[in-house]
N, C-alpha and C positions, 0 to 999 in steps of 0.2 A: 503493499499499499506505500501508495505517496501523497504528500500533504505538505503545501507550500499555501503560506499565509503570507500574505503582504499589504504594508500599509500603505494607500495611494492615495493621490488628490489630483488635481489639474497642473500644480508646478512639480510633477515628480520628474521633468525634464528642466532643465534653468535654459530656455531658450528665450529668442528676443519674439517669439510665437507663443502664447499660450498654449499647450497641449487640452483638447477638449475631450481629446475620444480616443479610444482602441478597439484593436481588433488584437483578437488572441487566436493565436494559431497553435493548436494540438496536433502533434504526431505521435502514435506508437509505434514503436522498436519492438518486434517482438512475433510472436506467432498467436493465434491466437485469437480473443476480443478483449477489449478493458470497456469498462464504465467509466464515465469522466465526470465531475461536479464541479460544477463552475457559479461561483454566486458572492455576490457585493453586498456589505451590511456597513450602511452608514449611522456613527453614533448618535447621529441626532437625526433621522428620517427613517431608520429601520433598514428593513430590504429592500435592497435596490433592484438588482436581479440575480434570478436561479436558472442554469440551465445545466440539463441533463444529458450527454452525449456518449452513444456507444463506438468506439475506435476498433475495426479491427485491419486484420492483415491485409485484404483485401482494399480495404477503403484508406489505408493509410493515416487520412487526417484529418481534421474538424476545425471550422476557423469561427468565430463568435464576431459578427460587425457591430461596431457600434455600442460599444461599451461605453455611457457618459461616465464624462467625470466632473466633479466639481471642488470648490475651495475649501470643503468638509472634507475631512480624512476621512477615508472608509476602510474596510479590511475587506479585501480580494481572497478568498480560498480556492484554489485547486487541489482537489482531493481525487484519486483513480485506486480503483479496488484491486490491483495489478500485485501479485507479490514478488515481482521479476525486477533486481535495483536494473536504474539506467532504462528503464524500458518508456520512458515520456520526454517527449522533448518539447520547448512551450519556447514561444515567439510573442513577442506582444507589439504590437505596431501602435505607434503614437501618433496621433496626426491631429491638426486643428481644426476648428470650427467650419472653415472650407472645403476641408478633405485632405489638405495634403498632409503627407506622411512626413513628420518632424524625425522621427527617431527609431528603431528597432532594436527591443531589448532581448536579448538571447535568453536562456535560463543561467549560464552562466553568469552574465553583466546584471542578473537580478542576485543573484549571489554575493559578489560582489559589492552590491549598493547594500544590503544587509548587513554586510559585515563592516 
């Protein structure tokens, strides 16, 4: 089982253009199927979003589009039910309110930010 918990907000990346939306790409590395839960909780507004997807070796990946960010910190949770280590690859595409991609965070970069 893999669990990622990140505290995020619109200033996640310090750029001249504020980050307003994220696309999260989840890729499964392994055989069989894995179920992945992605949820966001704001401390002031409660649950923001909840997605459950199943990814298999035949589908390869799943993208969740247009997750909105605000100035309020919120908690992003990514949970999978696989027991295989290093089975999940995560990329976060940070975008402006006009849809321009401002940056891409890989799982390795997210771990460095957490440290």
